[in-house]
All heavy atoms as a GROMACS GRO file, in nm:
protein
  614
    1ASP      N    1   0.084  -0.118   0.000
    1ASP     CA    2   0.000   0.000   0.000
    1ASP      C    3   0.088   0.124   0.000
    1ASP      O    4   0.150   0.156   0.101
    1ASP     CB    5  -0.092  -0.003   0.122
    1ASP     CG    6  -0.187   0.114   0.126
    1ASP    OD1    7  -0.259   0.134   0.028
    1ASP    OD2    8  -0.188   0.184   0.229
    2GLU      N    9   0.098   0.192  -0.112
    2GLU     CA   10   0.182   0.311  -0.122
    2GLU      C   11   0.138   0.422  -0.031
    2GLU      O   12   0.217   0.502   0.015
    2GLU     CB   13   0.184   0.362  -0.266
    2GLU     CG   14   0.260   0.276  -0.362
    2GLU     CD   15   0.262   0.338  -0.499
    2GLU    OE1   16   0.283   0.460  -0.510
    2GLU    OE2   17   0.244   0.264  -0.597
    3ALA      N   18   0.009   0.433  -0.004
    3ALA     CA   19  -0.043   0.544   0.073
    3ALA      C   20  -0.012   0.530   0.221
    3ALA      O   21  -0.007   0.629   0.292
    3ALA     CB   22  -0.193   0.557   0.052
    4GLY      N   23   0.011   0.411   0.271
    4GLY     CA   24   0.037   0.394   0.412
    4GLY      C   25  -0.078   0.447   0.495
    4GLY      O   26  -0.193   0.416   0.470
    5ASP      N   27  -0.046   0.531   0.591
    5ASP     CA   28  -0.148   0.592   0.676
    5ASP      C   29  -0.195   0.726   0.623
    5ASP      O   30  -0.263   0.801   0.692
    5ASP     CB   31  -0.092   0.610   0.818
    5ASP     CG   32  -0.067   0.477   0.886
    5ASP    OD1   33  -0.138   0.380   0.854
    5ASP    OD2   34   0.023   0.471   0.970
    6TYR      N   35  -0.156   0.761   0.504
    6TYR     CA   36  -0.187   0.891   0.447
    6TYR      C   37  -0.283   0.880   0.330
    6TYR      O   38  -0.283   0.782   0.258
    6TYR     CB   39  -0.060   0.959   0.393
    6TYR     CG   40   0.046   0.987   0.494
    6TYR    CD1   41   0.161   0.910   0.500
    6TYR    CD2   42   0.034   1.092   0.582
    6TYR    CE1   43   0.262   0.938   0.591
    6TYR    CE2   44   0.133   1.121   0.674
    6TYR     CZ   45   0.247   1.043   0.678
    6TYR     OH   46   0.345   1.071   0.768
    7ALA      N   47  -0.359   0.985   0.310
    7ALA     CA   48  -0.432   1.002   0.184
    7ALA      C   49  -0.339   1.077   0.091
    7ALA      O   50  -0.252   1.151   0.136
    7ALA     CB   51  -0.559   1.082   0.208
    8PRO      N   52  -0.353   1.060  -0.040
    8PRO     CA   53  -0.264   1.132  -0.131
    8PRO      C   54  -0.288   1.282  -0.125
    8PRO      O   55  -0.399   1.328  -0.101
    8PRO     CB   56  -0.299   1.076  -0.268
    8PRO     CG   57  -0.433   1.015  -0.252
    8PRO     CD   58  -0.447   0.975  -0.110
    9CYS      N   59  -0.183   1.356  -0.145
    9CYS     CA   60  -0.190   1.501  -0.149
    9CYS      C   61  -0.187   1.542  -0.296
    9CYS      O   62  -0.099   1.501  -0.370
    9CYS     CB   63  -0.069   1.558  -0.075
    9CYS     SG   64  -0.055   1.736  -0.082
   10LEU      N   65  -0.282   1.622  -0.336
   10LEU     CA   66  -0.288   1.670  -0.473
   10LEU      C   67  -0.230   1.810  -0.478
   10LEU      O   68  -0.268   1.897  -0.402
   10LEU     CB   69  -0.434   1.673  -0.521
   10LEU     CG   70  -0.460   1.734  -0.657
   10LEU    CD1   71  -0.390   1.653  -0.766
   10LEU    CD2   72  -0.608   1.741  -0.683
   11VAL      N   73  -0.135   1.831  -0.568
   11VAL     CA   74  -0.070   1.960  -0.579
   11VAL      C   75  -0.078   2.009  -0.722
   11VAL      O   76  -0.050   1.935  -0.815
   11VAL     CB   77   0.080   1.949  -0.539
   11VAL    CG1   78   0.149   2.082  -0.553
   11VAL    CG2   79   0.094   1.897  -0.398
   12CYS      N   80  -0.120   2.132  -0.739
   12CYS     CA   81  -0.116   2.197  -0.871
   12CYS      C   82   0.004   2.290  -0.869
   12CYS      O   83   0.010   2.382  -0.788
   12CYS     CB   84  -0.245   2.275  -0.896
   12CYS     SG   85  -0.390   2.169  -0.899
   13LEU      N   86   0.100   2.264  -0.954
   13LEU     CA   87   0.226   2.337  -0.950
   13LEU      C   88   0.246   2.431  -1.067
   13LEU      O   89   0.200   2.406  -1.176
   13LEU     CB   90   0.344   2.239  -0.953
   13LEU     CG   91   0.374   2.159  -0.828
   13LEU    CD1   92   0.497   2.075  -0.850
   13LEU    CD2   93   0.392   2.247  -0.708
   14ASN      N   94   0.319   2.536  -1.039
   14ASN     CA   95   0.376   2.620  -1.143
   14ASN      C   96   0.526   2.624  -1.117
   14ASN      O   97   0.576   2.550  -1.031
   14ASN     CB   98   0.313   2.760  -1.143
   14ASN     CG   99   0.329   2.829  -1.010
   14ASN    OD1  100   0.420   2.800  -0.934
   14ASN    ND2  101   0.239   2.918  -0.978
   15ASP      N  102   0.598   2.706  -1.185
   15ASP     CA  103   0.743   2.709  -1.172
   15ASP      C  104   0.787   2.731  -1.027
   15ASP      O  105   0.874   2.661  -0.977
   15ASP     CB  106   0.800   2.819  -1.263
   15ASP     CG  107   0.950   2.812  -1.276
   15ASP    OD1  108   1.005   2.701  -1.270
   15ASP    OD2  109   1.011   2.918  -1.292
   16ALA      N  110   0.727   2.826  -0.957
   16ALA     CA  111   0.767   2.856  -0.820
   16ALA      C  112   0.724   2.745  -0.723
   16ALA      O  113   0.789   2.723  -0.621
   16ALA     CB  114   0.705   2.988  -0.776
   17GLY      N  115   0.620   2.674  -0.754
   17GLY     CA  116   0.568   2.572  -0.664
   17GLY      C  117   0.651   2.445  -0.656
   17GLY      O  118   0.628   2.363  -0.567
   18ALA      N  119   0.747   2.427  -0.744
   18ALA     CA  120   0.828   2.305  -0.742
   18ALA      C  121   0.905   2.291  -0.612
   18ALA      O  122   0.934   2.180  -0.568
   18ALA     CB  123   0.923   2.302  -0.861
   19THR      N  124   0.938   2.401  -0.546
   19THR     CA  125   1.010   2.394  -0.419
   19THR      C  126   0.926   2.327  -0.310
   19THR      O  127   0.981   2.275  -0.213
   19THR     CB  128   1.051   2.534  -0.370
   19THR    OG1  129   0.936   2.616  -0.361
   19THR    CG2  130   1.151   2.597  -0.466
   20PHE      N  131   0.794   2.325  -0.327
   20PHE     CA  132   0.706   2.256  -0.233
   20PHE      C  133   0.748   2.110  -0.216
   20PHE      O  134   0.750   2.057  -0.105
   20PHE     CB  135   0.562   2.265  -0.284
   20PHE     CG  136   0.462   2.189  -0.200
   20PHE    CD1  137   0.418   2.241  -0.080
   20PHE    CD2  138   0.412   2.068  -0.242
   20PHE    CE1  139   0.326   2.173  -0.002
   20PHE    CE2  140   0.319   1.999  -0.166
   20PHE     CZ  141   0.277   2.051  -0.045
   21LEU      N  142   0.785   2.045  -0.324
   21LEU     CA  143   0.824   1.904  -0.319
   21LEU      C  144   0.954   1.882  -0.244
   21LEU      O  145   0.981   1.772  -0.198
   21LEU     CB  146   0.837   1.846  -0.461
   21LEU     CG  147   0.706   1.828  -0.536
   21LEU    CD1  148   0.732   1.792  -0.681
   21LEU    CD2  149   0.620   1.722  -0.469
   22ARG      N  150   1.034   1.987  -0.230
   22ARG     CA  151   1.162   1.975  -0.161
   22ARG      C  152   1.148   1.992  -0.010
   22ARG      O  153   1.241   1.965   0.064
   22ARG     CB  154   1.261   2.077  -0.215
   22ARG     CG  155   1.303   2.052  -0.356
   22ARG     CD  156   1.408   2.154  -0.400
   22ARG     NE  157   1.447   2.133  -0.537
   22ARG     CZ  158   1.397   2.199  -0.640
   22ARG    NH1  159   1.306   2.293  -0.622
   22ARG    NH2  160   1.439   2.173  -0.762
   23HIS      N  161   1.034   2.040   0.038
   23HIS     CA  162   1.016   2.068   0.180
   23HIS      C  163   1.018   1.938   0.260
   23HIS      O  164   0.954   1.840   0.222
   23HIS     CB  165   0.883   2.141   0.201
   23HIS     CG  166   0.873   2.201   0.336
   23HIS    ND1  167   0.840   2.127   0.447
   23HIS    CD2  168   0.893   2.327   0.379
   23HIS    CE1  169   0.840   2.204   0.553
   23HIS    NE2  170   0.872   2.327   0.514
   24PRO      N  171   1.090   1.935   0.373
   24PRO     CA  172   1.100   1.813   0.453
   24PRO      C  173   0.964   1.757   0.497
   24PRO      O  174   0.946   1.635   0.502
   24PRO     CB  175   1.182   1.856   0.575
   24PRO     CG  176   1.261   1.974   0.529
   24PRO     CD  177   1.174   2.043   0.426
   25ALA      N  178   0.869   1.841   0.527
   25ALA     CA  179   0.738   1.793   0.570
   25ALA      C  180   0.666   1.718   0.458
   25ALA      O  181   0.593   1.624   0.482
   25ALA     CB  182   0.652   1.909   0.618
   26VAL      N  183   0.690   1.760   0.336
   26VAL     CA  184   0.629   1.695   0.221
   26VAL      C  185   0.701   1.564   0.190
   26VAL      O  186   0.639   1.463   0.162
   26VAL     CB  187   0.628   1.788   0.098
   26VAL    CG1  188   0.577   1.717  -0.025
   26VAL    CG2  189   0.544   1.911   0.128
   27ARG      N  190   0.832   1.567   0.198
   27ARG     CA  191   0.911   1.448   0.163
   27ARG      C  192   0.882   1.331   0.257
   27ARG      O  193   0.895   1.217   0.218
   27ARG     CB  194   1.059   1.481   0.160
   27ARG     CG  195   1.087   1.586   0.053
   27ARG     CD  196   1.222   1.590  -0.005
   27ARG     NE  197   1.288   1.470  -0.041
   27ARG     CZ  198   1.288   1.418  -0.164
   27ARG    NH1  199   1.216   1.474  -0.258
   27ARG    NH2  200   1.358   1.311  -0.190
   28SER      N  201   0.843   1.358   0.380
   28SER     CA  202   0.813   1.250   0.473
   28SER      C  203   0.663   1.234   0.496
   28SER      O  204   0.620   1.163   0.585
   28SER     CB  205   0.882   1.276   0.607
   28SER     OG  206   0.835   1.396   0.664
   29GLY      N  207   0.583   1.299   0.414
   29GLY     CA  208   0.439   1.298   0.432
   29GLY      C  209   0.366   1.212   0.332
   29GLY      O  210   0.418   1.110   0.287
   30PRO      N  211   0.247   1.255   0.296
   30PRO     CA  212   0.163   1.175   0.206
   30PRO      C  213   0.217   1.171   0.064
   30PRO      O  214   0.298   1.255   0.026
   30PRO     CB  215   0.029   1.249   0.210
   30PRO     CG  216   0.066   1.390   0.240
   30PRO     CD  217   0.185   1.382   0.332
   31PRO      N  218   0.172   1.071  -0.014
   31PRO     CA  219   0.211   1.069  -0.156
   31PRO      C  220   0.161   1.196  -0.225
   31PRO      O  221   0.048   1.238  -0.203
   31PRO     CB  222   0.138   0.947  -0.211
   31PRO     CG  223   0.096   0.867  -0.094
   31PRO     CD  224   0.084   0.962   0.020
   32VAL      N  225   0.246   1.257  -0.305
   32VAL     CA  226   0.211   1.381  -0.373
   32VAL      C  227   0.186   1.353  -0.521
   32VAL      O  228   0.272   1.297  -0.589
   32VAL     CB  229   0.322   1.488  -0.358
   32VAL    CG1  230   0.289   1.612  -0.439
   32VAL    CG2  231   0.343   1.522  -0.211
   33VAL      N  232   0.068   1.389  -0.567
   33VAL     CA  233   0.032   1.377  -0.708
   33VAL      C  234   0.029   1.518  -0.764
   33VAL      O  235  -0.039   1.604  -0.711
   33VAL     CB  236  -0.106   1.310  -0.725
   33VAL    CG1  237  -0.146   1.307  -0.871
   33VAL    CG2  238  -0.106   1.170  -0.664
   34VAL      N  239   0.103   1.541  -0.871
   34VAL     CA  240   0.107   1.674  -0.932
   34VAL      C  241   0.013   1.676  -1.052
   34VAL      O  242   0.030   1.601  -1.147
   34VAL     CB  243   0.251   1.711  -0.976
   34VAL    CG1  244   0.251   1.847  -1.044
   34VAL    CG2  245   0.345   1.710  -0.856
   35TYR      N  246  -0.089   1.761  -1.043
   35TYR     CA  247  -0.186   1.780  -1.151
   35TYR      C  248  -0.169   1.923  -1.197
   35TYR      O  249  -0.203   2.017  -1.126
   35TYR     CB  250  -0.326   1.755  -1.097
   35TYR     CG  251  -0.438   1.770  -1.197
   35TYR    CD1  252  -0.443   1.691  -1.311
   35TYR    CD2  253  -0.539   1.861  -1.177
   35TYR    CE1  254  -0.545   1.702  -1.402
   35TYR    CE2  255  -0.644   1.874  -1.268
   35TYR     CZ  256  -0.646   1.794  -1.380
   35TYR     OH  257  -0.748   1.805  -1.470
   36ALA      N  258  -0.110   1.940  -1.313
   36ALA     CA  259  -0.074   2.074  -1.356
   36ALA      C  260  -0.071   2.081  -1.508
   36ALA      O  261  -0.105   1.986  -1.576
   36ALA     CB  262   0.061   2.112  -1.297
   37GLY      N  263  -0.023   2.192  -1.556
   37GLY     CA  264  -0.018   2.215  -1.699
   37GLY      C  265   0.110   2.166  -1.763
   37GLY      O  266   0.184   2.084  -1.708
   38THR      N  267   0.139   2.221  -1.878
   38THR     CA  268   0.251   2.173  -1.958
   38THR      C  269   0.386   2.194  -1.890
   38THR      O  270   0.478   2.116  -1.910
   38THR     CB  271   0.254   2.240  -2.096
   38THR    OG1  272   0.258   2.381  -2.080
   38THR    CG2  273   0.133   2.201  -2.178
   39TRP      N  274   0.400   2.299  -1.807
   39TRP     CA  275   0.526   2.321  -1.737
   39TRP      C  276   0.563   2.197  -1.656
   39TRP      O  277   0.674   2.146  -1.666
   39TRP     CB  278   0.516   2.442  -1.644
   39TRP     CG  279   0.643   2.461  -1.566
   39TRP    CD1  280   0.751   2.533  -1.603
   39TRP    CD2  281   0.677   2.401  -1.440
   39TRP    NE1  282   0.851   2.522  -1.508
   39TRP    CE2  283   0.806   2.442  -1.407
   39TRP    CE3  284   0.610   2.317  -1.352
   39TRP    CZ2  285   0.871   2.403  -1.290
   39TRP    CZ3  286   0.674   2.277  -1.236
   39TRP    CH2  287   0.802   2.320  -1.206
   40ALA      N  288   0.471   2.149  -1.577
   40ALA     CA  289   0.498   2.034  -1.490
   40ALA      C  290   0.515   1.905  -1.571
   40ALA      O  291   0.603   1.824  -1.543
   40ALA     CB  292   0.388   2.017  -1.387
   41VAL      N  293   0.431   1.887  -1.671
   41VAL     CA  294   0.439   1.765  -1.751
   41VAL      C  295   0.574   1.756  -1.822
   41VAL      O  296   0.634   1.649  -1.828
   41VAL     CB  297   0.321   1.757  -1.851
   41VAL    CG1  298   0.337   1.641  -1.946
   41VAL    CG2  299   0.188   1.746  -1.775
   42ARG      N  300   0.624   1.868  -1.872
   42ARG     CA  301   0.756   1.869  -1.937
   42ARG      C  302   0.867   1.836  -1.837
   42ARG      O  303   0.972   1.788  -1.875
   42ARG     CB  304   0.785   2.004  -2.001
   42ARG     CG  305   0.712   2.025  -2.132
   42ARG     CD  306   0.768   2.144  -2.209
   42ARG     NE  307   0.788   2.263  -2.127
   42ARG     CZ  308   0.704   2.366  -2.119
   42ARG    NH1  309   0.591   2.366  -2.186
   42ARG    NH2  310   0.733   2.470  -2.044
   43ARG      N  311   0.844   1.862  -1.710
   43ARG     CA  312   0.944   1.838  -1.606
   43ARG      C  313   0.908   1.717  -1.519
   43ARG      O  314   0.949   1.707  -1.405
   43ARG     CB  315   0.960   1.962  -1.520
   43ARG     CG  316   1.027   2.075  -1.596
   43ARG     CD  317   1.008   2.208  -1.528
   43ARG     NE  318   1.075   2.314  -1.598
   43ARG     CZ  319   1.027   2.377  -1.706
   43ARG    NH1  320   0.911   2.340  -1.757
   43ARG    NH2  321   1.094   2.474  -1.764
   44ARG      N  322   0.831   1.626  -1.575
   44ARG     CA  323   0.784   1.510  -1.501
   44ARG      C  324   0.896   1.434  -1.432
   44ARG      O  325   0.890   1.404  -1.314
   44ARG     CB  326   0.706   1.414  -1.593
   44ARG     CG  327   0.650   1.296  -1.517
   44ARG     CD  328   0.586   1.194  -1.612
   44ARG     NE  329   0.527   1.086  -1.536
   44ARG     CZ  330   0.598   0.988  -1.480
   44ARG    NH1  331   0.728   0.984  -1.491
   44ARG    NH2  332   0.536   0.893  -1.411
   45ASP      N  333   1.002   1.402  -1.505
   45ASP     CA  334   1.114   1.324  -1.448
   45ASP      C  335   1.175   1.396  -1.328
   45ASP      O  336   1.206   1.335  -1.226
   45ASP     CB  337   1.220   1.294  -1.552
   45ASP     CG  338   1.171   1.196  -1.658
   45ASP    OD1  339   1.072   1.125  -1.634
   45ASP    OD2  340   1.234   1.191  -1.766
   46GLU      N  341   1.194   1.528  -1.342
   46GLU     CA  342   1.251   1.607  -1.233
   46GLU      C  343   1.159   1.604  -1.110
   46GLU      O  344   1.204   1.583  -0.997
   46GLU     CB  345   1.270   1.752  -1.280
   46GLU     CG  346   1.314   1.847  -1.170
   46GLU     CD  347   1.311   1.993  -1.214
   46GLU    OE1  348   1.291   2.021  -1.335
   46GLU    OE2  349   1.326   2.078  -1.127
   47LEU      N  350   1.028   1.624  -1.132
   47LEU     CA  351   0.934   1.628  -1.021
   47LEU      C  352   0.918   1.491  -0.955
   47LEU      O  353   0.908   1.482  -0.832
   47LEU     CB  354   0.798   1.682  -1.069
   47LEU     CG  355   0.801   1.826  -1.118
   47LEU    CD1  356   0.669   1.864  -1.182
   47LEU    CD2  357   0.836   1.921  -1.004
   48VAL      N  358   0.919   1.385  -1.033
   48VAL     CA  359   0.915   1.250  -0.976
   48VAL      C  360   1.043   1.226  -0.896
   48VAL      O  361   1.040   1.168  -0.788
   48VAL     CB  362   0.894   1.143  -1.086
   48VAL    CG1  363   0.918   1.003  -1.032
   48VAL    CG2  364   0.752   1.155  -1.143
   49GLY      N  365   1.155   1.274  -0.946
   49GLY     CA  366   1.280   1.264  -0.873
   49GLY      C  367   1.278   1.337  -0.740
   49GLY      O  368   1.347   1.300  -0.646
   50LEU      N  369   1.198   1.442  -0.733
   50LEU     CA  370   1.183   1.518  -0.608
   50LEU      C  371   1.082   1.454  -0.513
   50LEU      O  372   1.064   1.500  -0.402
   50LEU     CB  373   1.140   1.662  -0.638
   50LEU     CG  374   1.245   1.750  -0.704
   50LEU    CD1  375   1.184   1.883  -0.746
   50LEU    CD2  376   1.361   1.773  -0.608
   51GLY      N  377   1.013   1.349  -0.561
   51GLY     CA  378   0.921   1.280  -0.471
   51GLY      C  379   0.777   1.270  -0.516
   51GLY      O  380   0.696   1.206  -0.450
   52ALA      N  381   0.742   1.334  -0.627
   52ALA     CA  382   0.605   1.322  -0.675
   52ALA      C  383   0.578   1.179  -0.717
   52ALA      O  384   0.665   1.113  -0.776
   52ALA     CB  385   0.580   1.416  -0.793
   53VAL      N  386   0.459   1.128  -0.686
   53VAL     CA  387   0.422   0.993  -0.729
   53VAL      C  388   0.403   0.990  -0.879
   53VAL      O  389   0.447   0.899  -0.948
   53VAL     CB  390   0.292   0.948  -0.658
   53VAL    CG1  391   0.243   0.815  -0.713
   53VAL    CG2  392   0.313   0.940  -0.509
   54ASP      N  393   0.337   1.092  -0.932
   54ASP     CA  394   0.315   1.103  -1.076
   54ASP      C  395   0.283   1.248  -1.109
   54ASP      O  396   0.249   1.327  -1.021
   54ASP     CB  397   0.199   1.012  -1.119
   54ASP     CG  398   0.205   0.977  -1.267
   54ASP    OD1  399   0.291   1.031  -1.339
   54ASP    OD2  400   0.123   0.895  -1.311
   55VAL      N  401   0.295   1.281  -1.235
   55VAL     CA  402   0.269   1.416  -1.285
   55VAL      C  403   0.184   1.404  -1.409
   55VAL      O  404   0.217   1.326  -1.499
   55VAL     CB  405   0.401   1.489  -1.320
   55VAL    CG1  406   0.374   1.628  -1.374
   55VAL    CG2  407   0.494   1.495  -1.198
   56MET      N  408   0.075   1.478  -1.414
   56MET     CA  409  -0.013   1.470  -1.530
   56MET      C  410  -0.095   1.597  -1.545
   56MET      O  411  -0.107   1.675  -1.452
   56MET     CB  412  -0.105   1.348  -1.521
   56MET     CG  413  -0.223   1.362  -1.428
   56MET     SD  414  -0.188   1.346  -1.253
   56MET     CE  415  -0.117   1.186  -1.243
   57ALA      N  416  -0.151   1.614  -1.667
   57ALA     CA  417  -0.244   1.723  -1.694
   57ALA      C  418  -0.379   1.668  -1.737
   57ALA      O  419  -0.470   1.743  -1.764
   57ALA     CB  420  -0.187   1.814  -1.803
   58ASP      N  421  -0.391   1.536  -1.739
   58ASP     CA  422  -0.511   1.469  -1.786
   58ASP      C  423  -0.598   1.426  -1.667
   58ASP      O  424  -0.550   1.356  -1.578
   58ASP     CB  425  -0.470   1.346  -1.869
   58ASP     CG  426  -0.590   1.270  -1.920
   58ASP    OD1  427  -0.655   1.319  -2.014
   58ASP    OD2  428  -0.618   1.162  -1.864
   59ARG      N  429  -0.725   1.466  -1.669
   59ARG     CA  430  -0.816   1.437  -1.557
   59ARG      C  431  -0.835   1.288  -1.534
   59ARG      O  432  -0.834   1.241  -1.419
   59ARG     CB  433  -0.951   1.503  -1.583
   59ARG     CG  434  -1.048   1.487  -1.469
   59ARG     CD  435  -1.176   1.568  -1.498
   59ARG     NE  436  -1.261   1.574  -1.383
   59ARG     CZ  437  -1.360   1.487  -1.359
   59ARG    NH1  438  -1.385   1.389  -1.444
   59ARG    NH2  439  -1.433   1.498  -1.252
   60SER      N  440  -0.852   1.210  -1.638
   60SER     CA  441  -0.874   1.066  -1.618
   60SER      C  442  -0.749   0.999  -1.562
   60SER      O  443  -0.759   0.908  -1.479
   60SER     CB  444  -0.919   0.999  -1.748
   60SER     OG  445  -0.820   1.008  -1.846
   61GLN      N  446  -0.631   1.044  -1.603
   61GLN     CA  447  -0.507   0.990  -1.547
   61GLN      C  448  -0.496   1.028  -1.399
   61GLN      O  449  -0.452   0.947  -1.317
   61GLN     CB  450  -0.386   1.040  -1.623
   61GLN     CG  451  -0.256   0.978  -1.576
   61GLN     CD  452  -0.135   1.031  -1.651
   61GLN    OE1  453  -0.147   1.110  -1.745
   61GLN    NE2  454  -0.018   0.988  -1.610
   62LEU      N  455  -0.538   1.149  -1.365
   62LEU     CA  456  -0.538   1.192  -1.225
   62LEU      C  457  -0.626   1.100  -1.140
   62LEU      O  458  -0.584   1.050  -1.036
   62LEU     CB  459  -0.587   1.336  -1.214
   62LEU     CG  460  -0.617   1.386  -1.072
   62LEU    CD1  461  -0.490   1.390  -0.989
   62LEU    CD2  462  -0.685   1.520  -1.076
   63ILE      N  463  -0.748   1.076  -1.186
   63ILE     CA  464  -0.841   0.990  -1.112
   63ILE      C  465  -0.783   0.850  -1.097
   63ILE      O  466  -0.783   0.793  -0.987
   63ILE     CB  467  -0.979   0.988  -1.180
   63ILE    CG1  468  -1.045   1.126  -1.166
   63ILE    CG2  469  -1.068   0.880  -1.121
   63ILE    CD1  470  -1.170   1.143  -1.249
   64ASP      N  471  -0.730   0.794  -1.204
   64ASP     CA  472  -0.672   0.660  -1.198
   64ASP      C  473  -0.552   0.654  -1.104
   64ASP      O  474  -0.534   0.557  -1.030
   64ASP     CB  475  -0.632   0.611  -1.337
   64ASP     CG  476  -0.751   0.574  -1.423
   64ASP    OD1  477  -0.862   0.556  -1.367
   64ASP    OD2  478  -0.734   0.562  -1.546
   65THR      N  479  -0.469   0.758  -1.104
   65THR     CA  480  -0.352   0.761  -1.017
   65THR      C  481  -0.394   0.765  -0.870
   65THR      O  482  -0.342   0.690  -0.787
   65THR     CB  483  -0.261   0.881  -1.050
   65THR    OG1  484  -0.216   0.869  -1.184
   65THR    CG2  485  -0.142   0.890  -0.956
   66VAL      N  486  -0.487   0.853  -0.837
   66VAL     CA  487  -0.533   0.864  -0.698
   66VAL      C  488  -0.601   0.735  -0.653
   66VAL      O  489  -0.573   0.684  -0.544
   66VAL     CB  490  -0.626   0.986  -0.679
   66VAL    CG1  491  -0.690   0.985  -0.541
   66VAL    CG2  492  -0.548   1.115  -0.702
   67LEU      N  493  -0.688   0.679  -0.736
   67LEU     CA  494  -0.752   0.553  -0.700
   67LEU      C  495  -0.650   0.440  -0.686
   67LEU      O  496  -0.663   0.355  -0.598
   67LEU     CB  497  -0.859   0.515  -0.802
   67LEU     CG  498  -0.984   0.604  -0.804
   67LEU    CD1  499  -1.078   0.562  -0.916
   67LEU    CD2  500  -1.056   0.601  -0.670
   68GLY      N  501  -0.547   0.440  -0.770
   68GLY     CA  502  -0.442   0.340  -0.758
   68GLY      C  503  -0.366   0.352  -0.628
   68GLY      O  504  -0.337   0.252  -0.562
   69ILE      N  505  -0.333   0.475  -0.587
   69ILE     CA  506  -0.263   0.497  -0.460
   69ILE      C  507  -0.349   0.447  -0.344
   69ILE      O  508  -0.299   0.389  -0.249
   69ILE     CB  509  -0.229   0.646  -0.442
   69ILE    CG1  510  -0.119   0.687  -0.541
   69ILE    CG2  511  -0.185   0.675  -0.299
   69ILE    CD1  512  -0.097   0.836  -0.549
   70LEU      N  513  -0.478   0.470  -0.354
   70LEU     CA  514  -0.569   0.428  -0.248
   70LEU      C  515  -0.603   0.280  -0.254
   70LEU      O  516  -0.672   0.228  -0.167
   70LEU     CB  517  -0.699   0.510  -0.255
   70LEU     CG  518  -0.685   0.660  -0.230
   70LEU    CD1  519  -0.816   0.731  -0.256
   70LEU    CD2  520  -0.636   0.686  -0.088
   71GLY      N  521  -0.556   0.212  -0.358
   71GLY     CA  522  -0.585   0.070  -0.374
   71GLY      C  523  -0.727   0.045  -0.420
   71GLY      O  524  -0.784  -0.061  -0.396
   72ARG      N  525  -0.785   0.140  -0.490
   72ARG     CA  526  -0.925   0.130  -0.533
   72ARG      C  527  -0.941   0.148  -0.683
   72ARG      O  528  -1.047   0.188  -0.730
   72ARG     CB  529  -1.007   0.237  -0.462
   72ARG     CG  530  -1.003   0.224  -0.312
   72ARG     CD  531  -1.081   0.333  -0.246
   72ARG     NE  532  -1.065   0.325  -0.103
   72ARG     CZ  533  -1.082   0.426  -0.021
   72ARG    NH1  534  -1.118   0.543  -0.070
   72ARG    NH2  535  -1.066   0.411   0.108
   73LEU      N  536  -0.840   0.117  -0.760
   73LEU     CA  537  -0.842   0.140  -0.904
   73LEU      C  538  -0.956   0.067  -0.974
   73LEU      O  539  -1.013   0.117  -1.069
   73LEU     CB  540  -0.708   0.099  -0.967
   73LEU     CG  541  -0.688   0.139  -1.112
   73LEU    CD1  542  -0.704   0.289  -1.131
   73LEU    CD2  543  -0.550   0.097  -1.158
   74ASP      N  544  -0.993  -0.052  -0.924
   74ASP     CA  545  -1.098  -0.129  -0.989
   74ASP      C  546  -1.239  -0.085  -0.951
   74ASP      O  547  -1.336  -0.134  -1.008
   74ASP     CB  548  -1.082  -0.278  -0.956
   74ASP     CG  549  -0.954  -0.334  -1.016
   74ASP    OD1  550  -0.910  -0.282  -1.121
   74ASP    OD2  551  -0.896  -0.427  -0.957
   75GLU      N  552  -1.252   0.005  -0.855
   75GLU     CA  553  -1.384   0.051  -0.815
   75GLU      C  554  -1.442   0.146  -0.920
   75GLU      O  555  -1.372   0.226  -0.979
   75GLU     CB  556  -1.378   0.123  -0.680
   75GLU     CG  557  -1.345   0.032  -0.566
   75GLU     CD  558  -1.345   0.104  -0.432
   75GLU    OE1  559  -1.403   0.213  -0.424
   75GLU    OE2  560  -1.287   0.050  -0.338
   76THR      N  561  -1.570   0.136  -0.940
   76THR     CA  562  -1.638   0.230  -1.029
   76THR      C  563  -1.735   0.312  -0.946
   76THR      O  564  -1.782   0.268  -0.841
   76THR     CB  565  -1.716   0.157  -1.140
   76THR    OG1  566  -1.810   0.069  -1.080
   76THR    CG2  567  -1.621   0.079  -1.230
   77SER      N  568  -1.765   0.429  -0.994
   77SER     CA  569  -1.857   0.516  -0.921
   77SER      C  570  -1.929   0.604  -1.021
   77SER      O  571  -1.866   0.659  -1.112
   77SER     CB  572  -1.778   0.604  -0.823
   77SER     OG  573  -1.862   0.704  -0.769
   78PRO      N  574  -2.058   0.620  -1.004
   78PRO     CA  575  -2.131   0.708  -1.095
   78PRO      C  576  -2.094   0.855  -1.078
   78PRO      O  577  -2.119   0.936  -1.165
   78PRO     CB  578  -2.277   0.683  -1.058
   78PRO     CG  579  -2.276   0.629  -0.920
   78PRO     CD  580  -2.143   0.557  -0.905
   79THR      N  581  -2.029   0.890  -0.966
   79THR     CA  582  -1.993   1.029  -0.944
   79THR      C  583  -1.852   1.062  -0.989
   79THR      O  584  -1.815   1.178  -0.993
   79THR     CB  585  -2.008   1.065  -0.795
   79THR    OG1  586  -1.924   0.978  -0.718
   79THR    CG2  587  -2.152   1.053  -0.750
   80LEU      N  588  -1.773   0.960  -1.024
   80LEU     CA  589  -1.638   0.985  -1.076
   80LEU      C  590  -1.641   0.965  -1.227
   80LEU      O  591  -1.653   0.855  -1.278
   80LEU     CB  592  -1.537   0.887  -1.017
   80LEU     CG  593  -1.486   0.918  -0.879
   80LEU    CD1  594  -1.388   0.809  -0.834
   80LEU    CD2  595  -1.418   1.053  -0.874
   81ASP      N  596  -1.632   1.074  -1.296
   81ASP     CA  597  -1.636   1.070  -1.442
   81ASP      C  598  -1.495   1.076  -1.496
   81ASP      O  599  -1.428   1.177  -1.485
   81ASP     CB  600  -1.719   1.188  -1.493
   81ASP     CG  601  -1.736   1.184  -1.643
   81ASP    OD1  602  -1.730   1.075  -1.702
   81ASP    OD2  603  -1.756   1.293  -1.700
   82ARG      N  604  -1.450   0.963  -1.552
   82ARG     CA  605  -1.315   0.962  -1.609
   82ARG      C  606  -1.324   1.020  -1.747
   82ARG      O  607  -1.245   1.054  -1.814
   82ARG     CB  608  -1.263   0.818  -1.614
   82ARG     CG  609  -1.229   0.767  -1.476
   82ARG     CD  610  -1.160   0.631  -1.490
   82ARG     NE  611  -1.109   0.587  -1.364
   82ARG     CZ  612  -1.158   0.487  -1.293
   82ARG    NH1  613  -1.262   0.420  -1.335
   82ARG    NH2  614  -1.104   0.452  -1.180
   0.00000   0.00000   0.00000
């Protein structure tokens, strides 16, 4: 279970926000999923190297990533529109 005792933390980043991933409280905290625009997606490898679980700009990929972290990827819900 990647999430451990934590729920995933969703972060929308821009250029200045990348330092958030370097903060000690974040590095030892919940899994961080970066949902952002092209800046973050182009720097996916760097952000994953800083501790992000995944980086994406696609809503369905975001939902699948969060459900995967929670161990609920196979669950379906009428309120979650992929």
